[in-house]
One Martini backbone bead per residue (centre of mass of N, CA, C, O) as a GRO file, in nm:
protein
  171
    1UNK     BB    1   2.346  -2.702  -2.970
    2UNK     BB    2   2.097  -2.852  -2.857
    3UNK     BB    3   2.050  -2.656  -2.619
    4UNK     BB    4   1.982  -2.406  -2.789
    5UNK     BB    5   1.743  -2.527  -2.934
    6UNK     BB    6   1.572  -2.587  -2.680
    7UNK     BB    7   1.555  -2.301  -2.563
    8UNK     BB    8   1.421  -2.169  -2.814
    9UNK     BB    9   1.175  -2.356  -2.820
   10UNK     BB   10   1.066  -2.282  -2.541
   11UNK     BB   11   1.049  -1.976  -2.573
   12UNK     BB   12   0.856  -1.978  -2.820
   13UNK     BB   13   0.628  -2.140  -2.702
   14UNK     BB   14   0.569  -1.957  -2.457
   15UNK     BB   15   0.506  -1.706  -2.613
   16UNK     BB   16   0.261  -1.811  -2.763
   17UNK     BB   17   0.096  -1.907  -2.520
   18UNK     BB   18   0.121  -1.608  -2.371
   19UNK     BB   19  -0.056  -1.456  -2.601
   20UNK     BB   20  -0.298  -1.548  -2.499
   21UNK     BB   21  -0.577  -1.474  -2.377
   22UNK     BB   22  -0.768  -1.439  -2.052
   23UNK     BB   23  -0.930  -1.674  -2.085
   24UNK     BB   24  -1.011  -1.944  -1.913
   25UNK     BB   25  -0.912  -2.162  -2.109
   26UNK     BB   26  -0.625  -2.040  -2.140
   27UNK     BB   27  -0.545  -2.039  -1.843
   28UNK     BB   28  -0.562  -2.341  -1.813
   29UNK     BB   29  -0.341  -2.404  -2.021
   30UNK     BB   30  -0.113  -2.249  -1.888
   31UNK     BB   31  -0.121  -2.405  -1.621
   32UNK     BB   32  -0.066  -2.685  -1.738
   33UNK     BB   33   0.212  -2.626  -1.849
   34UNK     BB   34   0.343  -2.542  -1.578
   35UNK     BB   35   0.279  -2.820  -1.436
   36UNK     BB   36   0.436  -2.999  -1.638
   37UNK     BB   37   0.708  -2.817  -1.545
   38UNK     BB   38   0.693  -2.832  -1.219
   39UNK     BB   39   0.480  -2.654  -1.110
   40UNK     BB   40   0.286  -2.465  -0.863
   41UNK     BB   41  -0.062  -2.410  -0.921
   42UNK     BB   42  -0.332  -2.263  -0.846
   43UNK     BB   43  -0.633  -2.132  -0.841
   44UNK     BB   44  -0.726  -1.903  -1.068
   45UNK     BB   45  -0.540  -1.798  -1.275
   46UNK     BB   46  -0.412  -1.486  -1.431
   47UNK     BB   47  -0.319  -1.444  -1.779
   48UNK     BB   48  -0.206  -1.225  -1.958
   49UNK     BB   49  -0.091  -1.113  -2.217
   50UNK     BB   50   0.271  -1.122  -2.220
   51UNK     BB   51   0.378  -1.323  -2.039
   52UNK     BB   52   0.705  -1.392  -1.875
   53UNK     BB   53   0.846  -1.726  -1.814
   54UNK     BB   54   1.195  -1.770  -1.725
   55UNK     BB   55   1.216  -2.042  -1.662
   56UNK     BB   56   0.934  -2.278  -1.661
   57UNK     BB   57   1.030  -2.281  -1.330
   58UNK     BB   58   1.036  -2.268  -0.976
   59UNK     BB   59   0.717  -2.236  -0.912
   60UNK     BB   60   0.491  -2.086  -0.664
   61UNK     BB   61   0.132  -2.061  -0.677
   62UNK     BB   62  -0.146  -1.942  -0.580
   63UNK     BB   63  -0.445  -1.827  -0.546
   64UNK     BB   64  -0.570  -1.575  -0.733
   65UNK     BB   65  -0.350  -1.486  -0.949
   66UNK     BB   66  -0.238  -1.178  -1.110
   67UNK     BB   67  -0.108  -1.139  -1.449
   68UNK     BB   68  -0.017  -0.893  -1.613
   69UNK     BB   69   0.075  -0.728  -1.869
   70UNK     BB   70   0.424  -0.776  -1.907
   71UNK     BB   71   0.513  -0.987  -1.719
   72UNK     BB   72   0.834  -1.069  -1.561
   73UNK     BB   73   0.988  -1.399  -1.487
   74UNK     BB   74   1.258  -1.516  -1.309
   75UNK     BB   75   1.324  -1.865  -1.186
   76UNK     BB   76   1.609  -1.985  -1.108
   77UNK     BB   77   1.579  -1.908  -0.781
   78UNK     BB   78   1.288  -1.877  -0.733
   79UNK     BB   79   0.922  -1.874  -0.677
   80UNK     BB   80   0.680  -1.712  -0.443
   81UNK     BB   81   0.315  -1.689  -0.454
   82UNK     BB   82   0.050  -1.575  -0.307
   83UNK     BB   83  -0.255  -1.530  -0.241
   84UNK     BB   84  -0.419  -1.270  -0.394
   85UNK     BB   85  -0.215  -1.156  -0.615
   86UNK     BB   86  -0.108  -0.852  -0.764
   87UNK     BB   87   0.039  -0.795  -1.095
   88UNK     BB   88   0.154  -0.545  -1.259
   89UNK     BB   89   0.218  -0.383  -1.528
   90UNK     BB   90   0.553  -0.456  -1.621
   91UNK     BB   91   0.660  -0.641  -1.417
   92UNK     BB   92   0.962  -0.742  -1.236
   93UNK     BB   93   1.087  -1.077  -1.145
   94UNK     BB   94   1.401  -1.141  -0.991
   95UNK     BB   95   1.649  -1.428  -0.940
   96UNK     BB   96   1.890  -1.298  -1.098
   97UNK     BB   97   2.250  -1.228  -1.125
   98UNK     BB   98   2.533  -1.094  -1.188
   99UNK     BB   99   2.855  -1.112  -1.152
  100UNK     BB  100   3.128  -0.960  -0.996
  101UNK     BB  101   3.433  -0.923  -1.069
  102UNK     BB  102   3.742  -0.917  -0.997
  103UNK     BB  103   3.840  -0.623  -1.033
  104UNK     BB  104   3.885  -0.612  -1.404
  105UNK     BB  105   3.702  -0.822  -1.493
  106UNK     BB  106   3.494  -0.994  -1.675
  107UNK     BB  107   3.155  -1.002  -1.702
  108UNK     BB  108   3.156  -1.179  -1.918
  109UNK     BB  109   3.129  -1.502  -1.766
  110UNK     BB  110   3.096  -1.456  -1.431
  111UNK     BB  111   2.810  -1.525  -1.376
  112UNK     BB  112   2.571  -1.628  -1.119
  113UNK     BB  113   2.304  -1.526  -0.894
  114UNK     BB  114   2.076  -1.698  -0.678
  115UNK     BB  115   1.742  -1.590  -0.559
  116UNK     BB  116   1.468  -1.601  -0.379
  117UNK     BB  117   1.121  -1.513  -0.425
  118UNK     BB  118   0.888  -1.371  -0.176
  119UNK     BB  119   0.524  -1.362  -0.198
  120UNK     BB  120   0.282  -1.302  -0.022
  121UNK     BB  121  -0.030  -1.257   0.070
  122UNK     BB  122  -0.216  -0.989  -0.040
  123UNK     BB  123  -0.057  -0.853  -0.281
  124UNK     BB  124   0.034  -0.526  -0.426
  125UNK     BB  125   0.160  -0.469  -0.753
  126UNK     BB  126   0.248  -0.236  -0.939
  127UNK     BB  127   0.336  -0.084  -1.196
  128UNK     BB  128   0.658  -0.110  -1.295
  129UNK     BB  129   0.811  -0.311  -1.124
  130UNK     BB  130   1.096  -0.417  -0.919
  131UNK     BB  131   1.210  -0.740  -0.818
  132UNK     BB  132   1.469  -0.853  -0.640
  133UNK     BB  133   1.680  -1.071  -0.538
  134UNK     BB  134   1.572  -1.210  -0.215
  135UNK     BB  135   1.298  -1.098  -0.176
  136UNK     BB  136   1.049  -1.009   0.077
  137UNK     BB  137   0.684  -0.994   0.065
  138UNK     BB  138   0.459  -0.913   0.271
  139UNK     BB  139   0.168  -0.931   0.398
  140UNK     BB  140  -0.033  -0.688   0.252
  141UNK     BB  141   0.128  -0.540   0.065
  142UNK     BB  142   0.234  -0.229  -0.107
  143UNK     BB  143   0.350  -0.143  -0.442
  144UNK     BB  144   0.439   0.110  -0.605
  145UNK     BB  145   0.460   0.244  -0.882
  146UNK     BB  146   0.799   0.213  -1.008
  147UNK     BB  147   0.935   0.030  -0.817
  148UNK     BB  148   1.235  -0.064  -0.632
  149UNK     BB  149   1.301  -0.385  -0.480
  150UNK     BB  150   1.586  -0.449  -0.246
  151UNK     BB  151   1.408  -0.512   0.005
  152UNK     BB  152   1.230  -0.605   0.246
  153UNK     BB  153   0.880  -0.631   0.316
  154UNK     BB  154   0.662  -0.565   0.538
  155UNK     BB  155   0.379  -0.620   0.665
  156UNK     BB  156   0.143  -0.383   0.556
  157UNK     BB  157   0.326  -0.217   0.367
  158UNK     BB  158   0.393   0.093   0.206
  159UNK     BB  159   0.581   0.118  -0.091
  160UNK     BB  160   0.829   0.346  -0.253
  161UNK     BB  161   1.050   0.381  -0.505
  162UNK     BB  162   1.418   0.463  -0.565
  163UNK     BB  163   1.431   0.297  -0.355
  164UNK     BB  164   1.227   0.134  -0.169
  165UNK     BB  165   1.007   0.277   0.079
  166UNK     BB  166   0.841   0.356   0.347
  167UNK     BB  167   0.531   0.524   0.386
  168UNK     BB  168   0.325   0.312   0.525
  169UNK     BB  169   0.079   0.164   0.739
  170UNK     BB  170  -0.164  -0.041   0.745
  171UNK     BB  171  -0.491  -0.047   0.914
   0.00000   0.00000   0.00000
């Protein structure tokens, strides 16, 4: 019972804090809260209102990272985001997935698998993308809007689609 109350309290508090607009003072406050919760956050992060990071831990963020409105990040498996990364509106970065039970067992209560997501520096993730657990996005990569990234993205590749595939390499 106490655990449920604590979880709901943390979720509610984080939602209120991250509804604040992206003024520098509020971004500093959001960064402070994340650092107090044992995350490592670089210089000058920009958190638009409506960002959802839950649980608010297991995250390393570089300098000048921009989290657009509606970004959702699950951090149970761990997240690393490199310097100068742009994360577009409505993007979801997921580090956990439900286990599939053997045979015709129940899915509910079958547990979870956690895998870290690595996003290297100078990456641009378009709006409404989904980055699945265990993916590494290479330096300088661009992910087209609406893409679902199920596999690693090589450095300086432009990928798009469902599932995301390489479109071309940046010159």
